[in-house]
C-alpha positions in Angstrom: 53.2 -218.5 -58.1 54.9 -218.0 -54.4 56.9 -214.9 -53.6 60.4 -215.4 -53.0 62.1 -215.6 -50.2 65.1 -213.4 -49.6 67.7 -216.1 -48.7 70.4 -213.3 -46.9 69.6 -210.6 -45.0 69.7 -206.8 -46.1 73.5 -205.6 -44.6 73.3 -202.1 -46.2 76.5 -199.9 -44.3 75.9 -196.2 -43.4 78.3 -195.4 -46.4 76.4 -196.8 -48.6 73.0 -195.2 -47.5 74.9 -191.7 -47.6 76.3 -192.7 -51.3 72.3 -193.5 -52.3 71.4 -190.0 -51.0 74.1 -188.1 -53.0 72.7 -190.4 -55.7 69.2 -189.2 -54.7 70.1 -185.3 -54.4 71.8 -185.0 -57.6 69.0 -186.6 -59.9 66.2 -185.3 -57.7 65.0 -182.2 -59.9 65.2 -184.5 -63.2 62.2 -185.3 -65.2 62.8 -189.2 -65.1 65.4 -189.4 -62.5 64.5 -193.1 -61.1 66.0 -195.2 -63.9 69.4 -193.2 -63.1 69.1 -193.5 -59.8 67.9 -197.1 -59.6 70.7 -198.1 -62.0 73.4 -196.4 -59.6 71.7 -197.7 -56.4 71.9 -201.2 -57.6 75.9 -200.4 -58.7 75.9 -199.5 -54.7 74.4 -202.2 -53.4 74.4 -205.0 -56.0 70.9 -205.3 -55.7 67.6 -203.3 -54.9 66.7 -204.6 -51.8 62.8 -203.2 -50.1 65.4 -200.8 -48.2 66.8 -199.3 -50.6 63.5 -199.3 -52.7 61.9 -197.3 -49.8 65.1 -194.5 -49.4 64.5 -193.8 -53.0 60.7 -193.5 -52.8 61.1 -191.1 -50.1 64.1 -189.1 -51.6 62.5 -188.7 -54.9 59.0 -188.4 -53.6 57.1 -191.0 -55.6 55.3 -193.8 -54.2 56.9 -197.3 -53.3 54.7 -199.2 -55.6 55.8 -196.9 -58.4 59.7 -197.7 -57.4 58.7 -201.1 -57.5 56.7 -201.4 -60.3 60.2 -200.6 -62.2 62.6 -202.6 -60.2 60.0 -205.6 -61.6 59.6 -204.5 -64.5 62.8 -204.4 -66.3 65.4 -207.3 -66.2 68.8 -205.7 -65.6 67.5 -205.0 -61.9 67.8 -207.3 -59.1 65.8 -207.6 -55.8 68.1 -210.3 -54.6 71.9 -210.2 -53.8 74.1 -211.5 -55.9 76.3 -214.3 -54.5 80.2 -214.1 -54.1 79.9 -217.1 -56.9 77.1 -216.2 -59.7 76.3 -219.8 -61.0 74.4 -219.5 -64.5 72.7 -222.0 -66.1 71.7 -221.8 -70.1 68.6 -223.1 -70.6 68.8 -222.1 -74.5 67.6 -224.9 -76.4 70.8 -227.1 -77.3 71.6 -227.0 -73.8 68.0 -227.7 -72.0 67.7 -230.6 -75.4 71.0 -232.1 -74.2 70.3 -232.1 -70.1 70.8 -228.3 -68.6 67.1 -228.9 -67.0 68.7 -231.4 -65.2 72.0 -229.8 -64.1 69.9 -227.0 -62.8 67.7 -229.0 -60.9 70.8 -230.7 -58.8 72.3 -226.8 -57.9 68.8 -226.0 -56.7 68.6 -229.3 -54.7 72.7 -229.4 -53.6 72.5 -225.1 -52.9 69.3 -225.4 -51.7 67.9 -222.3 -53.4 66.1 -221.4 -56.4 66.2 -219.5 -59.4 67.3 -215.5 -58.5 68.0 -216.9 -54.8 71.4 -216.6 -53.3 72.3 -219.1 -50.4 71.9 -217.4 -46.8 75.9 -217.3 -46.5 76.5 -215.3 -49.7 78.7 -217.5 -51.6 76.5 -219.0 -54.3 73.8 -216.9 -55.9 72.1 -219.6 -58.9 70.3 -218.2 -61.9 68.9 -219.6 -65.6 70.1 -217.5 -68.9 69.3 -218.2 -72.6 72.1 -219.0 -75.2 75.4 -217.6 -74.0 76.5 -218.6 -77.6 78.6 -222.1 -76.4 76.4 -224.4 -77.7 78.8 -226.6 -79.0 79.5 -227.6 -75.2 75.7 -228.1 -74.4 74.7 -228.2 -72.0 76.6 -225.3 -69.9 76.7 -223.3 -66.8 79.4 -220.5 -65.8 80.6 -219.6 -62.4 81.8 -215.6 -62.5 83.5 -216.0 -65.4 84.6 -219.5 -65.8 82.4 -221.8 -68.5 81.2 -225.3 -67.6 80.6 -227.5 -70.6 79.5 -231.2 -71.8 77.7 -231.0 -68.1 75.5 -233.7 -66.6 74.0 -233.7 -62.8 76.8 -235.7 -61.7 79.4 -232.8 -62.4 77.8 -230.8 -60.4 79.2 -231.5 -57.2 82.6 -231.7 -58.4 82.2 -228.2 -59.5 80.9 -226.5 -56.5 83.9 -228.4 -54.4 86.0 -226.3 -56.3 84.8 -222.9 -54.5 84.2 -224.2 -51.2 
């Protein structure tokens, strides 16, 4: 499987780094500190890029490999930033059999990103999800908290235009 490329450059601020270092200091002596530090770091940055992982590894005195292993093991953590508009397409059974795969493919084509990535301008991120509980509206996608149902690939452009 090809490595995903980060589509948005890391733009951490000195204030974010200071907050991260305070989080590390508050947990440094605790057993099992890595998980709470990662969770709080993701709250600060919105995701866990390699730059943040390196600071955590150094601050907690663990290897970068250990940090990366935990980040990539748990689905709650993201290596990639989320866009201003988070698009999620349901690929659960009901949605998939009604054409969600084609809707997802149209989004990847229009946005020129893959699942888990963010557009270079930081506007849109895209991911696939499993059943959101709106099977009667299949196929379904969400943009932030807005739900769109009974979709076809032809609907994608009009929906995206609402967020430009």
